[in-house]
C-alpha positions as CSV (number, residue, x, y, z in Angstrom):
1,M,57.7,87.4,87.3
2,K,59.9,90.1,85.7
3,E,61.7,90.3,89.1
4,L,63.2,86.9,88.4
5,T,64.2,87.6,84.7
6,R,66.5,90.6,85.5
7,Y,69.6,88.5,86.1
8,P,72.4,88.5,85.4
9,R,72.7,92.2,85.6
10,T,75.5,94.7,86.3
11,V,75.2,97.4,89.0
12,D,77.5,100.2,89.9
13,I,78.5,100.3,93.5
14,K,80.7,103.3,94.3
15,G,82.4,103.2,90.9
16,K,82.9,99.4,90.9
17,E,81.0,97.2,88.5
18,V,79.3,94.3,90.3
19,V,77.5,91.5,88.5
20,L,74.5,90.0,90.2
21,E,73.6,86.5,89.1
22,F,71.7,83.5,90.4
23,M,73.6,80.9,92.3
24,T,73.9,77.5,90.6
25,A,75.5,74.2,91.4
26,N,78.5,75.0,89.3
27,K,79.4,77.8,91.7
28,K,79.7,75.5,94.7
29,K,83.6,75.7,95.0
30,E,83.5,79.5,94.7
31,V,80.8,79.9,97.2
32,L,82.5,77.6,99.7
33,A,85.7,79.6,99.3
34,F,83.7,82.8,99.9
35,T,82.0,81.6,103.0
36,R,85.2,80.3,104.4
37,S,86.8,83.7,104.0
38,L,84.1,85.3,106.2
39,P,84.6,85.7,110.0
40,V,82.8,82.8,111.7
41,H,80.9,85.3,113.8
42,D,79.2,86.6,110.6
43,L,77.7,83.1,110.1
44,L,76.1,82.6,113.5
45,F,72.7,83.8,112.4
46,L,72.4,80.9,110.0
47,R,70.7,77.7,111.2
48,R,73.5,75.5,109.8
49,D,77.3,75.9,109.2
50,I,77.5,76.6,105.5
51,N,81.3,76.1,105.6
52,Q,80.5,72.4,105.5
53,P,80.4,71.0,102.0
54,K,77.3,68.8,102.8
55,V,75.4,71.8,104.1
56,L,76.3,73.8,100.9
57,S,75.1,70.8,98.8
58,A,71.8,70.9,100.7
59,W,71.6,74.6,100.0
60,I,72.1,74.0,96.3
61,R,69.4,71.2,96.3
62,Q,67.0,73.7,97.8
63,I,67.8,76.2,95.1
64,E,67.2,73.6,92.5
65,S,63.8,72.6,94.1
66,G,62.8,76.3,94.2
67,E,62.7,76.6,98.0
68,I,65.6,79.1,98.0
69,V,66.4,81.8,95.5
70,S,70.1,82.9,95.9
71,L,72.0,85.7,94.2
72,L,75.8,86.1,94.0
73,A,77.5,89.4,93.7
74,Y,80.8,89.3,91.6
75,S,83.4,91.9,90.9
76,E,86.6,91.1,88.9
77,G,85.8,87.4,89.1
78,N,85.5,87.3,92.9
79,I,82.4,86.8,95.0
80,L,81.8,89.9,97.2
81,G,78.4,88.8,98.6
82,C,75.5,86.5,98.4
83,T,71.9,86.5,99.4
84,A,69.1,84.0,99.8
85,V,65.3,84.3,100.0
86,V,64.2,81.1,101.8
87,R,60.6,79.9,101.8
88,D,58.8,76.7,102.8
89,E,55.5,76.2,100.9
90,H,54.7,73.2,103.0
91,S,54.8,75.0,106.3
92,W,52.1,76.9,108.2
93,S,53.7,80.1,106.9
94,P,54.0,79.7,103.1
95,H,53.5,83.5,102.8
96,L,56.7,84.1,104.7
97,G,60.3,84.3,103.4
98,E,63.5,84.5,105.3
99,L,66.2,86.9,103.9
100,R,69.8,85.9,104.4
101,V,72.6,88.3,103.3
102,L,76.3,87.8,103.5
103,V,78.8,90.5,102.4
104,G,82.5,89.7,102.3
105,L,85.1,92.0,103.7
106,K,86.0,93.5,100.3
107,G,82.3,94.4,99.7
108,R,81.6,96.2,103.0
109,E,81.3,99.9,103.5
110,R,80.4,100.2,99.8
111,G,76.6,99.8,99.9
112,L,76.6,96.2,98.6
113,G,74.5,94.9,101.5
114,R,71.9,97.5,100.7
115,V,71.8,96.5,97.0
116,L,71.5,92.8,97.9
117,I,68.6,93.6,100.3
118,Q,66.8,95.6,97.6
119,E,67.3,92.8,95.0
120,S,66.1,90.2,97.5
121,F,63.1,92.3,98.2
122,L,62.2,92.4,94.5
123,I,62.6,88.6,94.4
124,A,60.3,88.3,97.4
125,L,57.7,90.4,95.5
126,G,58.1,88.2,92.4
127,L,57.5,85.1,94.6
128,G,54.4,86.5,96.0
129,L,55.7,86.6,99.6
130,E,53.8,88.8,102.1
131,K,56.4,89.1,104.8
132,L,60.2,88.9,105.1
133,T,62.2,88.1,108.2
134,A,65.9,88.5,108.8
135,Y,68.0,87.1,111.6
136,M,71.3,88.4,112.9
137,T,73.3,88.5,116.1
138,A,72.5,91.5,118.3
139,D,76.0,92.9,118.0
140,Q,75.8,93.3,114.2
141,T,74.7,96.8,114.6
142,G,75.8,98.0,111.2
143,A,73.7,95.3,109.5
144,I,70.7,95.9,111.7
145,A,70.9,99.6,110.9
146,V,70.9,98.9,107.1
147,F,67.9,96.6,107.4
148,E,66.0,99.2,109.5
149,E,66.8,101.9,106.9
150,M,65.2,99.6,104.4
151,G,62.0,99.4,106.4
152,F,62.6,96.3,108.5
153,Q,61.5,96.5,112.2
154,A,62.7,94.6,115.2
155,E,60.3,91.9,116.1
156,A,62.0,89.6,118.6
157,L,65.2,89.1,120.6
158,L,66.2,85.5,121.3
159,R,68.6,85.5,124.2
160,D,71.6,83.1,124.2
161,H,70.1,81.5,121.0
162,V,73.4,80.4,119.3
163,R,76.7,79.2,120.6
164,D,80.0,79.9,118.7
165,K,82.8,77.3,118.5
166,A,84.4,78.7,121.6
167,G,81.2,78.0,123.5
168,E,80.1,81.6,124.0
169,K,76.4,82.3,123.6
170,H,75.0,85.1,121.5
171,D,71.6,86.8,121.2
172,I,69.7,86.7,117.9
173,V,67.6,89.6,116.7
174,I,64.7,88.9,114.3
175,L,63.6,91.8,112.0
176,S,60.7,91.7,109.7
177,H,59.2,93.6,106.8
178,D,55.6,93.6,105.6
179,V,56.1,93.1,101.9
180,E,52.4,93.0,101.1
181,R,51.7,96.4,102.8
182,F,54.7,97.9,101.0
183,Q,53.5,96.6,97.6
184,S,50.0,97.9,98.3
185,Q,51.4,101.4,99.1
186,M,53.4,101.3,95.8
187,H,50.2,100.4,93.9
188,A,48.3,103.2,95.6
189,Y,50.9,105.8,94.6
190,G,51.1,104.4,91.0
191,M,54.7,103.4,91.5
192,T,54.6,99.7,90.5
193,D,56.7,100.3,87.4
194,L,59.6,101.2,89.6
195,F,59.8,97.7,90.8
């Protein structure tokens, strides 16, 4: 699983050095500060409110158990973004992974989201996942566009699926990517070494 041994690593994003590393328990306070800096609307696609310390603790336990693989993106000592590949080997869909990406305000419009999606895709390949899904609110058009440029396709719209703290309901879009088919195509073209 060379995809999982490539971290930490440094990438250049529009002239800025960004370090990608695995999230660990000792990063809990930093991650909580990062998630609390995000607009609440950006978190509505998540099943739980990760601004609550007990939810973040559960996330870390799932990382430690191997159910989630999370990356953090740092620049100059600050978290700019994070990603998680979530899987459940005990479900009816052990071949499926859910991709969650959060990019802070300082990391937007720089291509960081795209890099985090690419890195998560490589992690999914390393984990042997066959399909990835991503959830977001329907009004997150910029994020939807980036996912679609990366080969994800709209699969479902869940109307009035989440409610924000003001009581307003929002639609959720589910996008998916056939990881197995992509990997087969790369093998057919002799491009497996690129990944």
